[in-house]
C-alpha positions as CSV (number, residue, x, y, z in Angstrom):
1,M,22.7,67.2,24.3
2,N,23.3,65.8,20.8
3,R,20.2,64.5,19.1
4,K,20.8,61.8,16.5
5,L,19.5,63.0,13.1
6,K,16.7,61.2,11.3
7,L,17.3,59.9,7.8
8,Q,15.1,62.6,6.2
9,E,17.2,65.3,8.0
10,L,20.5,64.2,6.4
11,G,19.9,65.8,3.0
12,R,21.2,62.9,1.0
13,L,21.0,62.8,-2.8
14,S,18.6,60.6,-4.6
15,V,20.1,58.0,-7.0
16,D,19.1,60.2,-9.9
17,E,20.7,63.3,-8.3
18,Y,23.8,61.3,-7.5
19,R,24.2,60.2,-11.1
20,T,24.3,63.8,-12.3
21,A,26.3,65.3,-9.5
22,E,30.0,66.2,-9.9
23,K,32.3,63.3,-9.2
24,T,35.6,63.0,-7.5
25,P,38.3,62.5,-10.2
26,L,39.2,59.1,-8.6
27,V,38.7,55.6,-9.9
28,I,38.8,52.4,-7.9
29,I,40.1,49.2,-9.4
30,L,39.5,45.9,-7.6
31,D,42.0,43.3,-8.7
32,N,40.7,39.8,-8.0
33,I,38.8,40.5,-4.8
34,R,37.3,37.3,-3.4
35,S,35.0,38.6,-0.7
36,L,31.6,39.7,-1.8
37,N,31.2,41.6,1.4
38,N,34.4,43.5,0.7
39,I,33.2,44.4,-2.8
40,G,29.9,45.7,-1.4
41,S,31.8,47.8,1.2
42,V,33.9,49.3,-1.5
43,F,30.7,50.3,-3.4
44,R,29.4,52.0,-0.2
45,T,32.6,53.9,0.3
46,A,32.7,54.9,-3.3
47,D,29.2,56.3,-3.0
48,C,30.0,58.3,0.1
49,F,32.9,60.1,-1.6
50,R,31.3,60.3,-5.1
51,V,34.1,58.3,-6.7
52,S,33.9,58.5,-10.5
53,K,33.9,54.7,-11.2
54,I,34.7,51.3,-9.9
55,Y,36.3,48.7,-12.1
56,L,35.8,45.1,-11.1
57,C,38.6,42.9,-12.5
58,G,39.5,39.2,-12.8
59,I,37.6,37.0,-10.3
60,T,36.0,40.0,-8.6
61,A,32.2,39.3,-8.6
62,T,29.8,41.8,-10.0
63,P,26.3,43.0,-9.0
64,P,23.6,42.0,-8.7
65,H,24.5,39.6,-5.9
66,R,22.8,39.2,-2.5
67,D,26.1,39.3,-0.6
68,I,27.4,42.4,-2.4
69,H,24.0,44.1,-1.8
70,K,24.1,43.2,1.9
71,T,27.1,45.6,2.5
72,A,26.6,48.0,-0.5
73,I,23.0,48.7,0.7
74,G,22.0,50.2,-2.7
75,A,25.4,51.8,-3.7
76,T,25.6,49.4,-6.7
77,E,22.7,51.5,-8.1
78,S,24.4,54.8,-7.7
79,V,28.1,54.2,-8.4
80,D,29.1,53.7,-12.0
81,W,30.9,50.4,-12.4
82,E,32.3,48.1,-15.1
83,Y,33.7,44.6,-15.3
84,V,37.0,44.2,-17.1
85,D,38.7,40.8,-17.3
86,S,42.3,42.0,-17.2
87,T,43.5,44.5,-14.6
88,L,46.8,45.0,-16.5
89,D,45.0,45.9,-19.8
90,L,42.7,48.3,-17.9
91,V,45.7,50.1,-16.3
92,R,47.3,50.5,-19.7
93,K,44.0,51.8,-21.2
94,L,43.5,54.3,-18.3
95,Q,47.1,55.5,-18.6
96,D,46.6,56.1,-22.3
97,E,43.6,58.2,-21.4
98,G,45.6,60.3,-19.0
99,W,45.0,58.6,-15.7
100,Q,47.8,58.0,-13.2
101,C,47.5,54.6,-11.7
102,Y,48.7,53.6,-8.2
103,A,48.6,50.2,-6.5
104,I,47.8,50.3,-2.8
105,E,50.6,47.9,-1.8
106,Q,53.6,47.3,0.4
107,V,56.6,47.4,-2.0
108,E,60.1,48.8,-2.1
109,N,60.0,52.6,-2.8
110,S,56.4,52.9,-2.0
111,I,55.0,56.4,-1.2
112,S,53.5,56.7,2.3
113,L,49.8,57.7,2.0
114,E,50.3,60.9,4.1
115,K,53.0,62.1,1.6
116,F,51.1,61.2,-1.5
117,E,49.6,64.1,-3.5
118,P,47.0,63.0,-6.1
119,G,46.9,64.3,-9.6
120,T,43.9,65.5,-11.6
121,N,42.8,61.9,-12.6
122,T,44.0,59.3,-10.1
123,A,43.2,55.5,-10.2
124,I,43.9,53.3,-7.2
125,I,44.2,49.6,-7.3
126,F,43.3,47.3,-4.4
127,G,44.5,43.7,-4.6
128,N,43.4,40.2,-3.6
129,E,42.9,39.6,0.1
130,V,45.7,37.0,0.2
131,D,48.1,37.9,-2.7
132,G,47.6,41.7,-3.0
133,V,47.9,43.4,-6.4
134,Q,49.4,41.3,-9.1
135,Q,53.1,42.0,-9.7
136,E,52.6,42.6,-13.4
137,V,50.1,45.3,-12.5
138,I,52.5,46.8,-10.0
139,D,55.1,46.9,-12.6
140,Q,52.8,48.9,-15.0
141,C,51.6,51.4,-12.3
142,D,52.9,54.9,-12.0
143,G,53.8,54.1,-8.4
144,C,52.6,52.4,-5.2
145,I,51.0,53.9,-2.2
146,E,51.4,52.3,1.3
147,V,49.2,52.9,4.3
148,P,51.4,53.2,7.3
149,Q,50.8,50.6,10.0
150,F,52.2,50.4,13.4
151,G,51.0,47.2,15.0
152,T,51.9,43.5,14.7
153,K,49.8,42.8,11.6
154,H,51.1,43.6,8.2
155,S,47.9,44.3,6.3
156,L,44.4,45.8,6.6
157,N,41.1,44.4,5.3
158,I,40.6,45.7,1.8
159,S,37.3,47.5,2.7
160,V,39.0,49.2,5.7
161,C,42.0,50.1,3.5
162,T,39.7,51.5,0.8
163,G,38.0,53.7,3.3
164,I,41.2,55.1,4.7
165,V,42.8,55.8,1.2
166,V,39.7,57.2,-0.4
167,W,39.0,59.5,2.5
168,D,42.6,60.8,2.5
169,L,42.6,61.4,-1.3
170,Y,39.2,63.0,-1.2
171,A,40.4,65.4,1.5
172,K,43.5,66.2,-0.5
173,M,41.5,66.9,-3.7
174,K,39.4,69.4,-1.8
175,L,36.2,69.0,-3.8
């Protein structure tokens, strides 16, 4: 029989321990995300895999907000985040600092997620729920990563897509 573990048995870090713990050399950039629940879910995923930072860009809402908190369940307190108005300016700045930036998008010549090998410092950009990542941002990126899909739909919810991509990259980084 498998007994479900109690919260106190999980050995989770406190917020203070999390802040000083080694982070995954991965940055998440949210480009004009509309849904506050999606934003909160991304925070929760980022906390789970100790992502270095989340950048909230354009119309993407910022904490504190009740609807972000509802799905983040406290991850806005542990994960480092920053609001930046222009996604394009941020990508240029990160590239100047040695980060490789990849849009998660369906484009010509995209790299399939299972074939992508992350570098030392990797930033991944998730776009608006309707329009995706802005074309000018795609043009500036070092490449685009596509999550393979085999059904009738042509896209994943951004929070689901973030979970898939971050898990895959985390596993490949072997931290």
